[in-house]
VOGU-3710 file (C-alpha; in Angstrom, 3 decimals, decimal comma):
1> mgeplrtpsl> 0,000/0,000/0,000  1,157/3,668/-0,517  2,258/6,214/2,103  -0,581/8,344/3,818  -1,281/12,099/3,011  0,182/14,698/5,443  -1,744/17,886/6,543  0,174/21,300/6,544  0,518/23,080/9,909  -1,797/26,043/10,979
11> plvwatlllc> 0,912/28,754/11,241  1,941/28,064/7,746  -1,594/28,666/6,489  -1,929/32,062/8,180  1,377/33,280/6,815  0,444/32,330/3,305  -2,896/34,220/3,567  -1,236/37,399/4,890  1,260/37,388/2,037  -1,519/37,110/-0,522
21> scslielsha> -3,499/40,015/0,985  -0,591/42,391/0,874  0,000/41,540/-2,697  -3,624/42,248/-3,575  -3,615/45,668/-1,789  -0,552/46,780/-3,564  -2,063/45,656/-6,815  -5,359/47,628/-6,169  -3,624/50,890/-5,257  -1,709/50,578/-8,384
31> dlvpsleilp> -5,099/50,341/-10,379  -7,370/53,088/-8,444  -8,295/56,238/-10,560  -8,799/59,460/-8,481  -12,466/60,818/-8,724  -15,314/62,497/-6,870  -18,708/60,925/-6,126  -21,993/62,582/-5,100  -24,394/60,901/-2,717  -27,161/60,106/-3,347
41> mqevqrkpvg> -25,624/58,676/-6,463  -28,473/59,482/-8,921  -27,321/61,884/-11,555  -30,713/63,608/-11,485  -32,238/64,476/-8,134  -36,031/65,143/-8,480  -37,231/66,962/-5,382  -40,403/68,921/-4,462  -40,298/72,622/-3,984  -40,124/73,629/-0,369
51> ksliltcrpt> -38,379/70,514/0,771  -34,848/70,522/2,255  -31,992/68,689/0,537  -28,456/67,471/1,328  -25,982/66,350/-1,326  -22,618/64,927/-0,197  -19,513/65,105/-2,363  -16,892/62,503/-1,366  -13,387/62,107/-2,999  -12,397/58,609/-4,139
61> vpepalvadl> -8,590/58,716/-4,381  -5,691/56,511/-3,381  -4,361/59,129/-1,023  -7,178/61,248/0,519  -4,625/63,545/2,072  -3,612/64,737/-1,368  -7,114/66,153/-2,088  -7,328/69,934/-1,958  -9,819/72,725/-2,800  -12,946/70,554/-2,411
71> qwkdnmnnti> -15,976/72,783/-3,176  -19,536/73,030/-4,575  -20,738/75,289/-7,377  -24,368/76,211/-7,954  -26,372/76,194/-11,146  -24,939/79,602/-11,955  -21,356/78,209/-11,545  -20,864/80,242/-8,423  -18,946/78,745/-5,532  -21,221/77,915/-2,644
81> lpkptgrnqp> -19,739/79,199/0,558  -19,810/77,542/3,943  -22,316/78,650/6,534  -21,090/81,868/8,157  -20,733/81,879/11,914  -23,259/83,855/13,963  -25,286/84,971/10,994  -28,667/84,016/9,650  -28,773/80,764/7,838  -28,530/81,306/4,062
91> pmytetlpge> -30,797/79,293/1,743  -27,825/77,328/0,422  -24,400/76,614/2,032  -21,703/73,932/2,388  -20,542/72,055/5,405  -17,488/69,783/5,821  -18,333/66,337/7,099  -16,071/63,813/8,789  -14,094/61,674/6,291  -13,055/64,675/4,114
101> slalmisslt> -16,556/64,909/2,554  -18,288/68,196/1,663  -22,070/68,468/2,004  -24,330/70,888/0,086  -27,155/72,059/2,346  -30,396/73,509/0,854  -32,936/74,361/3,558  -35,915/74,934/1,214  -35,920/74,219/-2,471  -37,305/76,767/-4,852
111> vemggkyyct> -38,000/76,539/-8,533  -35,025/78,840/-9,219  -32,685/76,368/-7,558  -33,242/73,803/-10,253  -30,226/73,020/-12,514  -26,798/71,365/-12,583  -24,499/71,565/-9,537  -20,784/70,721/-9,621  -18,397/69,394/-7,049  -14,675/70,073/-7,843
121> asyanteile> -11,314/69,366/-6,153  -7,562/69,073/-6,952  -5,546/65,939/-6,362  -1,869/65,925/-5,646  -1,728/69,418/-7,141  -1,593/67,890/-10,567  -5,034/66,579/-11,302  -8,403/68,435/-11,295  -11,315/66,312/-10,121  -14,947/67,237/-11,023
131> tsvtittyva> -18,407/65,661/-10,911  -21,974/67,012/-11,246  -25,578/66,339/-10,268  -28,752/67,763/-11,776  -31,526/68,976/-9,393  -34,959/68,972/-10,902  -37,774/70,640/-8,834  -41,504/70,127/-8,887  -44,453/71,480/-6,812  -45,962/68,838/-4,500
141> itwtnapenq> -49,695/68,594/-3,797  -50,616/71,411/-1,442  -54,092/72,195/0,008  -54,404/75,934/-0,430  -58,134/76,281/0,433  -59,714/73,087/1,696  -61,050/73,543/5,256  -61,713/70,300/7,045  -65,070/71,570/8,383  -67,435/73,355/6,057
151> yptlgqdyvv> -70,976/74,614/6,682  -73,367/75,114/3,790  -76,744/76,786/4,346  -80,001/74,939/3,909  -81,742/75,636/0,589  -78,821/77,391/-1,044  -76,172/76,291/-3,580  -72,824/75,673/-1,947  -69,308/74,855/-3,142  -67,361/72,548/-0,893
161> mcevkadpnp> -63,968/74,191/-1,286  -60,939/72,112/-2,194  -58,300/74,217/-3,927  -55,025/72,289/-4,691  -51,616/73,554/-5,785  -49,196/71,200/-7,579  -46,768/71,185/-10,508  -47,487/69,376/-12,708  -51,206/70,017/-12,282  -53,046/67,346/-10,321
171> tidwlrngdp> -56,308/65,639/-11,159  -59,161/65,933/-8,609  -61,989/63,542/-7,798  -64,534/63,367/-4,906  -65,927/60,743/-2,627  -68,857/60,976/-0,133  -68,880/58,554/2,700  -66,402/56,441/0,672  -68,444/56,401/-2,539  -67,290/58,228/-5,700
181> irtgdkyvvq> -69,265/61,314/-6,737  -70,197/61,881/-10,347  -71,200/65,187/-11,892  -74,979/65,431/-12,312  -78,017/67,474/-11,299  -77,064/67,448/-7,638  -73,280/67,611/-7,744  -70,894/69,409/-10,105  -67,130/68,874/-9,744  -65,389/72,153/-10,287
191> thgllihdvq> -61,708/73,092/-10,346  -61,915/74,760/-6,961  -64,443/72,479/-5,245  -67,643/70,468/-5,347  -70,863/72,390/-6,134  -73,973/71,116/-4,318  -77,299/72,376/-5,638  -80,121/73,197/-3,151  -78,403/71,996/-0,024  -80,559/69,866/2,252
201> etdegiytcr> -79,896/68,351/5,636  -79,432/64,965/3,931  -76,334/66,394/2,254  -74,476/66,301/5,540  -71,622/63,792/5,744  -67,918/63,130/5,223  -66,574/64,242/1,850  -63,135/63,262/0,476  -61,227/65,488/-1,919  -58,559/63,327/-3,708
211> aavidtgell> -55,651/64,908/-5,674  -53,245/62,894/-7,871  -50,174/63,853/-10,048  -49,637/61,148/-12,602  -46,115/62,315/-13,565  -44,849/62,100/-10,018  -47,228/59,429/-8,797  -48,195/61,625/-5,881  -51,651/60,975/-4,341  -53,117/62,931/-1,484
221> ertirvevfi> -56,598/62,902/0,168  -58,367/65,612/2,200  -61,239/64,634/4,473  -63,889/67,351/4,773  -66,846/67,172/7,233  -69,901/68,947/5,807  -72,579/70,090/8,294  -75,671/71,866/6,971  -76,562/75,090/8,782  -80,099/76,547/8,855
231> qpvivhlppt> -80,759/80,259/8,747  -82,570/81,691/11,781  -86,357/81,980/11,645  -88,281/83,988/14,259  -91,294/81,829/15,007  -92,924/83,802/17,814  -93,017/87,529/18,355  -96,341/89,382/18,695  -96,565/92,547/16,620  -97,480/94,503/19,756
241> leaiegkpfa> -96,574/93,990/23,390  -98,228/95,536/26,400  -96,620/96,378/29,715  -97,978/98,209/32,749  -96,078/101,165/34,125  -94,312/100,454/37,396  -94,659/96,685/37,100  -92,208/94,021/35,853  -92,534/92,832/32,268  -91,267/89,882/30,236
251> anctatgkpv> -91,570/88,960/26,573  -90,212/86,124/24,416  -88,717/86,285/20,949  -88,470/82,648/19,888  -86,272/81,680/16,923  -85,128/78,423/15,347  -82,006/77,688/13,364  -78,808/75,622/13,217  -76,725/76,260/15,091  -79,013/77,702/17,783
261> peiswirdat> -79,237/81,403/17,002  -78,155/84,065/19,417  -80,936/86,571/20,076  -80,560/90,231/20,914  -83,043/93,090/21,323  -82,420/96,491/19,756  -84,388/99,614/20,626  -85,034/101,390/17,341  -85,128/104,887/18,800  -81,547/104,656/20,045
271> qlnvatadrf> -80,193/101,670/18,052  -78,793/100,319/21,298  -78,751/96,739/22,487  -81,113/96,777/25,479  -78,968/94,154/27,212  -76,561/96,980/28,049  -79,288/99,211/29,529  -80,397/99,416/33,127  -83,520/97,524/34,175  -83,260/95,264/31,076
281> qvnpqtglvt> -82,026/91,665/30,987  -81,815/89,528/27,845  -81,243/85,776/27,637  -79,479/85,333/24,254  -80,345/81,608/24,104  -84,091/81,828/24,793  -84,737/85,387/23,600  -86,446/86,316/26,871  -86,261/90,025/27,619  -87,282/91,239/31,088
291> insvreddyg> -87,766/94,732/32,480  -87,575/95,105/36,240  -89,876/98,107/36,417  -91,505/99,501/33,297  -91,366/103,255/32,723  -93,491/105,304/30,421  -90,501/106,198/28,218  -89,935/102,494/27,480  -92,716/102,891/24,942  -91,557/102,414/21,337
301> tytclaknka> -90,513/99,987/18,610  -88,033/97,203/19,333  -86,241/94,838/16,930  -85,581/91,215/17,778  -82,335/90,107/16,066  -81,622/86,380/15,639  -78,134/85,543/14,373  -76,139/82,370/13,722  -73,412/81,290/11,254  -76,052/80,737/8,571
311> gvvdqktkln> -77,367/84,283/8,620  -79,236/87,041/10,441  -82,970/87,715/10,623  -84,891/90,433/12,436  -88,485/91,268/13,299  -89,995/94,379/14,836  -92,560/94,723/17,586  -94,146/97,694/19,315  -94,112/97,940/23,086  -97,134/99,770/24,394
321> vlvrpaiyel> -96,643/100,846/27,968  -99,985/100,748/29,751  -99,740/103,853/31,870  -102,445/103,920/34,487  -104,841/106,777/33,891  -104,333/109,974/35,854  -106,916/112,732/35,785  -105,068/116,018/35,856  -107,845/118,488/35,132  -111,450/118,636/36,315
331> ynvtggrtke> -112,880/121,960/37,412  -116,195/122,715/39,039  -118,456/124,643/36,684  -121,378/126,986/37,183  -124,098/127,911/34,749  -127,549/129,367/34,682  -130,788/127,510/34,419  -131,951/127,024/30,781  -128,343/127,670/29,633  -125,763/125,191/28,335
341> iaitcrakgr> -123,309/123,876/30,902  -120,180/121,878/29,996  -117,802/120,111/32,386  -114,490/118,880/30,948  -112,219/116,162/32,292  -108,672/115,645/31,018  -106,537/112,593/31,703  -103,312/111,013/30,582  -102,289/107,395/30,284  -101,261/104,860/27,702
351> papaitfrrw> -103,206/103,932/25,776  -105,032/107,217/25,976  -107,839/106,522/28,452  -111,491/106,596/27,515  -113,364/109,162/29,586  -116,950/109,062/30,728  -119,051/110,549/33,521  -121,703/109,440/35,957  -123,815/111,146/38,554  -122,459/110,760/42,064
361> gtqeeyspgv> -124,196/107,916/43,872  -125,211/106,021/40,732  -123,509/103,269/38,768  -124,978/104,274/35,419  -122,386/105,882/33,159  -123,049/108,280/30,304  -122,392/106,795/26,874  -120,541/108,649/24,103  -122,760/110,893/22,031  -126,358/111,872/22,713
371> qvdderivle> -127,952/110,106/25,658  -130,906/107,928/24,772  -132,922/108,835/27,864  -132,060/112,546/27,806  -131,243/114,211/24,501  -130,092/117,352/26,305  -126,941/115,588/27,472  -124,064/114,871/25,065  -120,715/113,243/25,906  -117,826/114,265/23,633
381> ryfdedrges> -114,493/112,427/23,734  -111,089/113,211/22,158  -107,939/111,034/22,032  -104,265/111,766/21,357  -102,570/108,370/21,285  -99,114/109,761/20,508  -99,126/111,912/23,621  -101,200/109,459/25,628  -103,794/112,086/26,505  -107,554/112,289/26,196
391> sgtlrianae> -110,406/114,516/27,246  -114,116/114,161/27,768  -116,716/116,921/27,861  -120,210/116,452/29,217  -122,534/119,069/27,711  -125,946/119,727/29,183  -128,219/121,897/27,058  -131,102/123,797/28,641  -129,861/122,986/32,143  -132,390/122,289/34,885
401> rtddglyqci> -132,121/122,455/38,640  -132,088/118,669/38,746  -128,773/118,726/36,830  -127,080/120,376/39,816  -124,839/118,016/41,772  -121,657/115,998/41,854  -120,396/114,307/38,706  -117,707/111,659/38,735  -115,203/111,571/35,869  -113,957/108,070/35,038
411> arnkgadayk> -110,770/107,615/32,996  -110,348/104,004/31,954  -107,805/102,003/29,978  -106,402/98,493/30,132  -104,131/99,433/33,007  -106,708/100,624/35,552  -109,487/103,107/36,250  -109,104/106,609/37,678  -111,811/108,655/39,350  -112,278/112,297/40,200
421> tghitvefgp> -115,359/114,208/41,241  -116,457/117,647/40,134  -119,542/119,735/40,756  -121,995/121,310/38,366  -123,799/124,234/39,904  -127,020/125,295/38,199  -127,933/128,821/39,222  -131,597/129,784/39,382  -133,837/132,464/40,752  -135,504/132,329/44,167
431> dfsqmkdlpp> -138,077/129,579/44,581  -140,621/128,976/47,361  -142,119/125,802/45,917  -141,038/123,793/48,970  -143,147/126,084/51,159  -146,341/126,089/49,103  -148,030/123,281/51,039  -146,999/124,364/54,521  -149,903/125,104/56,892  -150,480/128,480/58,547
441> vftwdqrkan> -148,617/129,326/61,725  -150,773/129,275/64,844  -150,306/130,990/68,185  -152,503/132,062/71,068  -152,543/134,032/74,294  -150,143/136,614/72,844  -147,412/134,019/72,541  -144,676/134,946/70,108  -144,829/133,167/66,768  -142,001/132,359/64,412
451> lsclamgipn> -142,643/132,717/60,672  -139,720/131,035/58,895  -139,129/131,853/55,255  -136,636/129,748/53,293  -135,922/130,689/49,697  -134,192/128,189/47,462  -131,876/129,835/44,943  -128,333/129,953/43,629  -126,745/132,278/44,456  -128,414/132,703/47,828
461> atiewhwngr> -131,274/135,112/47,819  -131,715/138,086/50,143  -135,081/138,295/51,890  -137,305/141,211/52,837  -140,557/141,093/54,829  -143,644/143,120/53,938  -146,821/143,673/55,910  -149,818/145,440/54,550  -147,785/146,522/51,527  -144,946/148,117/53,493
471> kikelydtnl> -141,458/146,961/54,393  -141,447/145,739/57,958  -137,932/147,033/58,606  -139,191/150,542/57,854  -142,102/150,239/60,327  -139,846/150,087/63,382  -142,504/147,994/65,138  -141,079/146,405/68,291  -143,593/143,557/68,001  -142,087/142,534/64,664
481> kivgtgprsd> -138,510/141,318/64,676  -136,569/140,041/61,652  -133,792/137,502/62,200  -131,633/136,818/59,155  -131,716/138,244/55,654  -131,370/135,098/53,568  -131,539/132,507/52,315  -133,530/131,908/55,516  -135,191/134,685/57,413  -137,373/134,428/60,516
491> livhpvtrqy> -140,056/136,937/61,425  -140,811/136,890/65,151  -144,329/138,239/65,697  -145,594/139,219/69,142  -149,383/139,418/68,616  -150,260/141,818/71,398  -153,398/142,808/69,456  -155,535/140,949/66,967  -154,247/143,047/64,059  -151,074/140,963/64,040
501> ysaykciatn> -153,098/137,869/63,070  -152,656/138,631/59,404  -150,800/137,740/56,210  -147,082/138,537/55,851  -145,179/138,607/52,574  -141,661/137,189/52,199  -139,811/138,567/49,121  -136,562/136,871/47,964  -134,212/138,355/45,361  -130,987/137,251/43,630
511> ihgtaehdmq> -129,328/138,027/40,280  -131,718/135,679/38,472  -134,973/137,156/39,696  -137,446/137,730/42,522  -140,072/135,521/44,171  -142,773/136,158/46,773  -144,460/133,957/49,348  -147,370/134,827/51,646  -147,418/133,411/55,156  -150,488/133,449/57,377
521> lkearvpefv> -150,439/133,902/61,144  -153,657/132,625/62,746  -155,009/132,527/66,255  -155,321/128,971/67,526  -158,272/127,661/69,584  -159,023/124,500/71,494  -160,797/121,715/69,551  -164,547/121,536/69,123  -166,666/118,794/70,674  -165,814/115,189/69,829
531> saavprqlta> -168,133/114,117/67,045  -168,867/110,603/68,271  -167,636/107,849/70,617  -169,230/104,451/69,994  -168,534/101,322/72,101  -167,148/98,665/69,822  -166,204/95,830/72,192  -167,293/95,151/75,769  -165,864/92,791/78,337  -166,464/92,493/82,050
541> ttitfdirgp> -163,556/94,846/82,771  -162,884/96,772/79,517  -164,696/98,806/76,892  -163,206/99,618/73,490  -164,504/102,757/71,800  -164,461/104,029/68,251  -163,886/107,816/68,489  -164,496/110,291/65,676  -162,786/113,597/66,362  -163,951/117,119/65,642
551> ptelglpila> -163,023/119,046/62,463  -159,479/120,357/62,514  -157,543/123,070/60,780  -154,455/122,308/58,726  -151,485/122,832/60,983  -153,408/122,384/64,232  -153,944/118,631/64,592  -155,589/116,696/67,399  -152,872/115,448/69,717  -154,948/113,270/72,014
561> fsvqykealn> -158,437/112,155/73,016  -159,406/112,143/76,669  -162,193/110,385/78,528  -163,602/110,894/81,988  -165,603/108,050/83,473  -167,261/107,243/86,752  -169,880/104,961/88,049  -173,287/106,184/86,968  -174,516/106,336/90,563  -171,801/108,856/91,394
571> pdwstaynrs> -172,969/112,384/90,458  -169,614/114,088/91,127  -167,419/114,395/88,024  -164,560/115,740/90,119  -163,979/112,212/91,378  -164,018/110,719/87,866  -161,151/108,774/86,361  -159,274/110,246/83,411  -157,599/108,481/80,497  -156,005/109,871/77,323
581> wspdspyive> -155,018/108,260/74,058  -152,940/109,407/71,166  -154,892/109,473/67,877  -155,237/106,215/65,955  -154,382/104,092/69,013  -156,851/101,556/70,409  -159,245/103,505/72,601  -159,609/101,033/75,484  -160,893/101,855/78,966  -159,637/99,234/81,415
591> glrpqteysf> -159,972/98,437/85,087  -163,772/98,504/85,083  -165,946/96,510/87,422  -168,147/93,776/86,003  -171,899/94,316/85,872  -171,501/98,032/86,584  -172,962/101,048/84,761  -170,527/103,851/83,985  -170,904/107,399/82,713  -168,461/108,556/80,033
601> rfaarnqvgl> -167,674/111,918/78,450  -165,043/112,692/75,845  -162,909/115,655/74,743  -160,144/116,322/72,200  -156,800/117,992/72,842  -154,587/120,065/70,552  -151,602/122,270/71,254  -153,825/124,987/72,640  -155,414/122,728/75,188  -158,282/120,399/75,979
611> gnwgvnqkqs> -161,623/121,038/74,322  -165,042/120,915/75,946  -166,371/117,643/77,293  -169,115/116,087/75,233  -170,707/112,921/73,908  -171,960/112,026/77,380  -173,190/108,466/77,529  -173,716/105,566/79,865  -172,566/102,018/79,339  -172,822/98,897/81,504
621> tprrsapeep> -170,212/96,163/81,701  -171,339/92,537/81,416  -170,917/89,971/84,166  -167,727/87,958/84,685  -167,357/85,203/82,101  -164,867/82,967/80,382  -162,027/84,743/78,594  -162,313/86,047/75,090  -161,041/83,871/72,270  -157,231/84,135/71,994
631> kplhnpvqhd> -155,828/85,325/68,682  -152,958/83,279/67,121  -150,169/85,520/65,853  -149,553/83,770/62,539  -150,165/84,949/59,007  -151,254/82,284/56,529  -148,911/81,928/53,564  -150,896/79,313/51,719  -154,636/79,643/51,232  -156,883/76,664/50,956
641> keepvvvspy> -160,254/77,031/49,336  -162,041/76,867/52,689  -159,599/78,251/55,243  -156,042/79,616/55,427  -153,070/77,369/56,058  -149,999/78,349/58,050  -146,798/76,692/56,789  -144,128/75,798/59,350  -140,550/76,434/58,244  -139,599/73,148/59,919
651> sdhfelrwgv> -140,556/69,556/59,313  -140,591/68,303/62,910  -141,588/71,246/65,124  -143,680/74,408/65,179  -143,883/77,331/67,606  -147,447/78,518/68,264  -147,749/82,144/69,418  -150,825/84,103/70,472  -151,915/87,363/72,043  -153,433/87,669/75,539
661> padngepidr> -157,240/87,934/75,234  -159,523/89,836/77,592  -160,024/87,848/80,774  -163,649/89,087/81,277  -163,264/89,673/84,970  -161,270/86,662/86,043  -157,542/86,311/85,404  -156,440/83,729/82,867  -154,705/80,881/84,647  -153,774/78,652/81,689
671> yqikycpgmk> -154,132/77,922/77,996  -155,123/74,621/76,464  -153,586/73,568/73,156  -154,810/70,639/71,136  -153,222/69,627/67,865  -154,202/66,710/65,678  -152,759/65,461/62,368  -155,260/64,924/59,626  -156,343/65,578/56,077  -159,242/66,867/54,054
681> isgawtelen> -161,496/64,272/52,484  -164,174/65,650/50,146  -163,692/69,110/51,656  -164,196/67,884/55,247  -161,397/67,854/57,807  -160,705/64,315/59,041  -158,460/63,756/62,040  -156,331/60,676/62,458  -157,615/58,559/65,333  -155,617/58,388/68,575
691> scntvnvvet> -153,072/60,923/67,239  -154,191/64,123/69,003  -152,080/65,780/71,652  -153,445/68,104/74,346  -151,229/70,252/76,560  -151,839/73,017/79,102  -149,442/75,944/79,392  -149,312/78,707/81,999  -147,715/82,134/82,191  -146,668/82,155/78,543
701> tsyemtdlng> -148,084/83,111/75,177  -146,125/80,610/73,062  -145,666/76,864/72,892  -143,354/74,739/70,753  -144,856/71,567/69,371  -142,222/68,899/68,758  -141,933/65,421/67,247  -144,148/66,377/64,322  -144,287/64,521/61,042  -142,941/66,145/57,889
711> ntyyrielka> -145,275/67,253/55,087  -148,317/66,781/57,326  -151,382/68,920/58,089  -152,282/69,642/61,729  -155,414/71,281/63,141  -154,511/73,380/66,189  -157,111/74,565/68,715  -156,224/77,153/71,354  -158,447/78,027/74,330  -157,916/80,393/77,258
721> hnaigysspa> -159,128/79,423/80,758  -160,046/81,356/83,901  -161,984/80,539/87,037  -165,218/80,634/85,102  -164,240/78,363/82,236  -162,738/78,023/78,781  -163,033/80,537/75,989  -164,245/79,606/72,578  -161,435/77,859/70,667  -159,244/79,595/68,131
731> siimkttrgi> -158,402/77,238/65,309  -155,749/77,228/62,596  -154,525/74,681/60,062  -150,721/74,213/60,021  -148,619/72,245/57,571  -145,042/71,102/58,184  -142,442/71,146/55,432  -141,085/68,059/53,729  -138,553/66,210/55,874  -134,961/65,309/54,979
741> dviqvaerqv> -133,870/61,671/54,780  -131,491/60,745/57,554  -128,371/58,802/56,654  -127,067/56,579/59,412  -123,382/57,254/60,028  -121,080/55,383/62,348  -120,820/57,147/65,661  -117,651/59,083/66,313  -116,320/60,547/69,464  -116,899/64,103/68,266
751> lssaaivgia> -119,450/66,793/68,983  -122,397/66,958/66,613  -123,279/70,176/64,819  -126,361/70,501/67,032  -124,203/70,256/70,131  -121,822/72,863/68,775  -124,713/75,207/67,965  -126,169/74,577/71,395  -122,884/75,384/73,098  -122,532/78,576/71,027
761> vggvllllli> -126,091/79,682/71,802  -125,593/78,876/75,466  -122,415/80,938/75,557  -124,150/83,902/73,931  -127,100/83,653/76,330  -124,750/83,448/79,313  -122,889/86,540/78,092  -126,169/88,433/77,611  -127,302/87,356/81,093  -124,095/88,708/82,651
771> vdllccitvh> -124,402/92,020/80,754  -128,082/92,314/81,739  -127,221/91,603/85,385  -124,564/94,336/85,357  -127,040/96,787/83,785  -129,630/95,881/86,436  -127,176/96,463/89,279  -125,574/99,655/87,948  -128,233/101,620/86,042  -131,423/99,663/86,976
781> mgvmaamcrk> -132,145/98,854/83,345  -132,470/95,660/81,341  -134,645/92,562/81,303  -133,999/91,662/84,958  -134,793/95,192/86,120  -138,017/95,114/84,087  -138,939/91,726/85,590  -138,293/93,034/89,074  -140,548/96,022/88,426  -143,124/93,817/86,769
791> akrspseidd> -143,185/91,423/89,697  -144,328/94,296/91,922  -147,352/95,104/89,756  -150,802/93,552/90,047  -151,921/90,749/87,706  -154,633/93,026/86,323  -152,070/95,618/85,286  -149,926/92,915/83,713  -152,916/91,739/81,691  -153,674/95,317/80,674
801> eaklgsgqlv> -150,155/95,846/79,426  -150,216/92,581/77,525  -153,385/93,705/75,797  -152,065/97,119/74,897  -148,460/96,216/74,105  -145,295/97,144/75,945  -143,116/100,231/75,582  -141,511/103,092/77,411  -143,691/105,601/79,150  -144,185/108,752/77,129
811> kepppsplpl> -143,878/111,814/79,308  -144,887/114,363/76,650  -146,951/114,311/73,467  -144,933/113,789/70,293  -143,566/117,118/69,065  -145,299/118,739/66,142  -143,217/119,209/62,985  -144,668/122,692/62,651  -142,924/125,847/63,936  -145,268/126,212/66,886
821> pppvklggsp> -144,407/127,605/70,282  -142,950/124,994/72,629  -145,493/123,233/74,864  -145,664/123,965/78,561  -144,294/121,037/80,578  -146,893/119,921/83,095  -146,178/118,131/86,312  -148,068/115,111/87,529  -148,053/112,685/90,404  -147,303/109,094/89,417
831> mtspldekep> -150,063/106,806/90,548  -150,144/103,106/91,170  -152,019/100,888/88,758  -155,631/99,955/89,404  -156,190/97,132/91,816  -157,074/93,636/90,715  -160,697/93,514/89,644  -161,373/90,673/92,038  -161,850/93,441/94,605  -164,332/96,326/94,238
841> lrtptgsikq> -162,924/99,475/92,696  -162,115/102,072/95,347  -161,232/105,704/95,275  -157,695/106,191/96,651  -157,158/108,033/99,863  -157,397/111,784/99,501  -159,679/111,463/96,429  -156,683/111,413/94,088  -157,950/110,106/90,763  -156,179/107,262/88,971
851> nstiefdgrf> -155,625/109,015/85,672  -153,744/107,564/82,696  -152,809/108,483/79,153  -152,565/106,101/76,188  -150,479/107,059/73,150  -150,030/105,138/69,923  -147,046/105,812/67,642  -148,141/103,553/64,796  -146,336/100,497/66,145  -146,633/100,446/69,920
861> vhsrsgeiig> -149,139/101,656/72,475  -147,543/103,727/75,290  -149,401/104,324/78,546  -148,625/106,878/81,239  -150,309/107,933/84,382  -150,593/111,473/85,668  -152,806/114,407/86,107  -155,044/115,307/83,187  -155,169/118,999/82,403  -158,587/120,558/82,509
871> knsav> -160,256/122,005/79,489  -159,065/125,259/77,896  -155,596/124,771/79,374  -152,676/125,843/77,254  -150,235/123,141/76,246
//
């Protein structure tokens, strides 16, 4: 076999490799050609205008240290200098980089910088090195007018702007929400944007403007958000607004739009925004304008301005300030009778108030123009709206005295009413019409008489008195005295002789004329004999007369009728009893003895005195008997065909009341009341069996029947009783009202309404009782005091008073309304009332007669005791 292969050692390998490398390096240096290279290495550098650029020139030589004068030259073959120290940066400069490279710095390319640039150097001082690069510029896609948010207005044409700058020129296309847009009726692609016809809210969205430069391959997109705006529209603003002076005011100007419009208020007179004025506040979002306190000068025209990014709209309104009426002129006026009188009222306010008049004390107002019920009266009205003033004139043609008086002017507008009162005075001549029906003046016994003369007239009249054709003031008669000269004048006549009983003339004069009035002074005499006195009703103890008085003169009436009476067996009239009545009262003689004959004589009294006694007659009283029939004090309100029916206001109770009848010699001790339910069958009253109730009552003239049935007829019989027996029954038919259904309610622990009413009534009665007790103790007046006095009187006197009615004692006759001399006050001794008729009538000790006077005032009968003045006595 052959010998094995041997492997060389490792050091030998490394040495061989090192020797080969050195040989290769020496060989390469021997082949390298000195040159310059520009990085980037493209010979043409295409760059956009406005961009920055760096070009690096690097020598490629065997010995870099031998390179000198490395520099750049621009497109105009000018050497580009390095960046100066501490100075502003030039647009183009050079900068040495590590590794012996030289960089060309261009901070912002311009079109003028386009061209060929050279990099030069010298090598080993023997060889010139040079290389070049061409810079070509172009304009990149630039958005010159393409806002990212654009706002077209509803209903208008709008161009979505997208203006692009590029060189070469770019091509433009559009997308909406990612979909391409084609030119048509709605959209038109223009060079500077996208035209949208009749913009609607549906045109809102995201639009894309896409620009492309085919030569450079540049593509750029611009996203534009389109939001449709809506012009403002004022939807609510009244053409006129009304505010009241002195009060707060608010008004709304409502507008719609997108975005929400801002609202302002402008006052046209000053062209100022009211939001800057005192007392005004404006909410620009809601359009609410408020005025703290309205003044009259706030009146005028205001403009509501609504503004947003889509546009501006305005609307005008007029603010009328309602100024409360104020009457500033109303004068009292005076005019003559049969003349025209005009009263004028002037007022201010806004709107100008309407003026009318009315008579004071009435609610009826005069209407504009001629009055329907009185053509003499015309109301004229005038208005000045600009000044806020008005006037009203009330004209009265052919004025009468009845037109005189107060007139109220009323100024009225929407704000309020104003009132002021003036007076119309109608002047007229003297007038005595109010004295035409007055009676003559009477006097007697040389008493002085007063003749009063009152003349109505405006202005006041002056008065003169004449007697027998001569002026009294020129007579200087001491028996004739004049007091006052007008409009009232009194003539005091002292008739010392009969010649003064005569006629006197009162003459009144003012600027409108003269009037005369005759007054008669007559001598008064006592009345003539009473014409007749006829007994009308007799009881055992009383006689009621019908008296017919004597003839009287006007102005001298009968004041009373008097009677004297005594037992017929007694011949002495000086011991007779006396009683007087006022005219038209019941003429009742009481306190008589049963079965006794009396003598009566009558006389009349006037202001002169008591006339002669006359009409002498005798009359006997019947024996004692049962009382007279009592008279129920109820008026029927429903009449049946046969008899009247009294209707109770209640359904379950009725209060029966009656007057005290004559007792016929024996006092009444009780009353019997019987009431029975029933009905009428064929015109006959039929009582229900076993349903009658009978009760006896004492010392009262009323009784309350309870537990009655509703809507039911009752026959009520009332009888009076004395020691002799029952009177004949008084009967009435009574009907209760319809009852009310009762609803059962669960009992509660509360007071019922009846209990509450009862407690209230009890409290009131207790208070009245305490007050009455205090009055009784302190001043001896009141119910208790009257009861105490009444308890001391005899039963007969109590019955008498019940028959005649109660009242205060009259000490003097009622005064005459005529101007007569005052009556003479007469004294008298109070006497006790007659004794009970159970005992014989006796003459009091000392033969003092029990005289009394009865007076009737139309409602009550008043009795008094005292001495009766004899005939022919002066009052």
